[in-house]
C-alpha positions in Angstrom: 116.6 109.2 66.6 114.2 109.1 69.6 115.3 108.3 73.1 113.0 106.1 75.2 113.3 106.5 78.9 112.0 103.4 80.9 111.3 103.8 84.5 112.1 100.2 85.5 111.1 100.0 89.2 107.7 101.6 88.4 107.1 99.4 85.4 108.1 96.2 87.2 105.9 97.0 90.2 103.0 97.9 88.0 103.2 94.6 86.0 103.8 92.5 89.1 100.8 93.9 91.0 98.5 93.9 87.9 99.2 90.2 87.1 99.3 88.9 90.7 97.0 86.3 92.1 96.0 88.8 94.9 94.6 91.1 92.2 92.1 88.4 91.1 94.3 87.2 88.3 95.5 83.6 87.9 99.1 84.7 87.9 101.8 84.0 90.5 101.5 85.2 94.1 102.8 88.7 94.8 106.4 88.7 96.1 106.2 91.4 98.7 109.9 91.3 99.6 110.8 91.8 95.9 108.3 94.7 95.6 109.8 96.3 98.7 113.3 95.9 97.2 112.4 98.1 94.2 112.5 101.2 96.3 110.3 104.3 96.6 110.2 104.9 92.9 107.7 101.9 92.7 105.4 103.7 95.1 102.7 105.0 92.6 101.6 101.7 91.2 101.8 100.0 94.7 99.7 102.7 96.2 97.1 102.5 93.4 96.5 98.9 94.4 96.8 98.9 98.1 93.0 99.1 98.7 92.5 95.9 96.7 95.6 94.2 98.2 95.9 95.1 101.9 99.3 93.4 102.2 100.7 96.3 100.3 100.1 98.7 103.2 103.4 97.8 104.9 105.3 98.4 101.7 103.7 101.8 101.2 104.4 102.8 104.8 108.1 101.6 104.4 108.5 103.6 101.2 107.1 106.8 102.6 108.9 106.5 105.9 112.3 105.9 104.2 111.7 108.7 101.7 110.8 111.2 104.4 113.9 110.3 106.5 116.1 110.7 103.4 114.5 114.0 102.5 115.1 115.4 106.0 118.8 114.3 105.9 119.4 115.8 102.5 117.9 119.2 101.9 120.6 119.9 99.2 118.6 120.7 96.1 121.6 120.0 93.9 121.6 116.4 95.0 118.1 115.9 93.6 117.8 114.0 90.2 114.8 113.9 87.9 113.3 110.7 89.4 113.7 112.0 93.0 112.0 115.2 92.0 109.1 113.3 90.4 108.7 111.1 93.5 108.7 114.2 95.7 106.1 115.8 93.5 104.0 112.6 93.7 104.3 112.4 97.5 103.3 116.1 97.9 100.2 115.6 95.7 99.2 112.4 97.4 100.1 112.9 101.0 96.9 111.5 102.6 97.0 108.1 100.9 99.1 106.2 103.3 96.6 106.0 106.2 96.3 102.9 108.4 94.0 100.3 106.9 90.7 99.4 108.5 90.9 96.5 111.0 88.4 94.4 109.1 90.4 94.2 105.9 91.9 90.8 104.9 95.5 90.6 104.2 
């Protein structure tokens, strides 16, 4: 028997961003509050689309800021689970992505 692990926040964020009206698709408008509520585990698909959808910059900043504050407070490696470890690895490898957007972007 095979076990399938589903990373729900990442999957939900990916689908919502990909099928949103802001992504030039005729789907529903992107619910930024809902995306923000998914937490930092949804960061990879949100960051991948933030250049096409400038409204995502605030969510990316919030995720990174929240994660950095939590990391500083809890340096206990035993408290880290697999998803947190993956997120830390992603952030370490993609540290320069969350820059301020250019002033002439729409959003």
